[in-house]
N, C-alpha and C positions, 0 to 999 in steps of 0.2 A: 608442443602446444605453447602459445604465447601467454603471457600473464593476463593480458586483456581478455583473451578467450576463456582463460580459467576463471577470471572474475565474472564474466558473463554467465558461464555455466553455474557458478555458485549462486549468482543472483537469480537465475531461472529456477534453480532448485529451491531457494528460499521462497520465491513467489509461489511455487507449486505447494510447498508445505503450508504456507500461510493460507492459501486458497482452501486446502483440505481442512484446516482448522476452522475456518469460517463456515464452510459448507456443513461440517459436522455440527456446528452450533445453530444451524438452521437458516443461514443466509443463502441467498440465491445469487449466482454470478450473472452480471449484466455485461461486463466487458473486462478484457484482460489486455494490459499494455496499450491503453488508449493514448494515441499520440496526436498532438496538434502543434502548431508552431510555437505556442506559448509554453508547452511542457508535456509531461507524460503522467498518466495515472496508472499505477501498477495494477490495481483492481478496482472495479466498480461493482458494488454488491447491492443487494436489496435486503433489508431487515424489516420484514412486514411492509409498512408503508414508507419507510425511510430509505433514501438513497445514501449509500455509504461509500465514500471515497477512501480507499485504503492505500497508505504508503507502506511498502514493505522494506525493511532495512535489515541488513545482515553485516555482522562483524565477526571475523575469525578470532581476533584478539581485542580486548577492551582496554588496553594500556593507555590509549588516548581518548577514552570515553566509550560508553556503551553504544550499541546500535541505535537505541531510542534517542540518545543525545545528539545524534547526527541530523535529526529533523529540526534544524534551526529555523529562524524566522524567514530566511531567504527561501528555503525549501518549502516551508508552509505557504508562502506567497505564490510560488510557482504552481503548487498543487491546487490552491484556491482558484487561480486564473484558469488552469486546465479544466477544473470542475465547472467553472462558469461556461466555458466553451462546450463542454460535454452537454450541459443542460440546454444550451442554445440549440444544439444539433439534435437533441432529444426532447422536444417541447412537451411531450406527454408526461415527462417526469418533472417539469419545471415547477409545478405547484406542490410537489411532495417535500416533506421535511428532509434536510440533508445533515450529514454527520461526517466528520473527518476522523478516521481511526488510523492507528499505526500498529503494525505487527512487526515486532523487533526480535531478532535472534542473535545471540552471542555464542560463539563456540562452534559446535558440530552442526552443520546445516541439515544433516540427516536425522538428527535427534528431535522428535516432535516436542519434547520437554524443554528444548532450548528457546521455544517461541513464546513470546509474551504479547498478548492482545491488549492494546490500550484503546478503549472506547473513548470517543470524544477527546482525542489527544490534543486537538486544538480547534479553535472556532474561527469562523469567517467574520 
């Protein structure tokens, strides 16, 4: 198995764990891995009336920074642009409030306690 495939598997596992965490908290799933030419949204959720764009980050080791720290201004900008595209293609959601959250995990991706949900991690 190649390293890229291993990274993809770990990323998929982290996204599924993050989704479970958010569903358990009462959010509803609208989309998973929404892609457009501007970027990708890991999860699009609904928290009551609010559309929540969720960036999921995983790091096995945090010697060069935590998973949450990898969501820099460049990544935030790509997520914001993809979110705008999502809202343009889903006009029934365009007038709803929006929020950008991050679910970050460091260490064992199978451990639910490794995941930290950061609500309103950044703004547009």
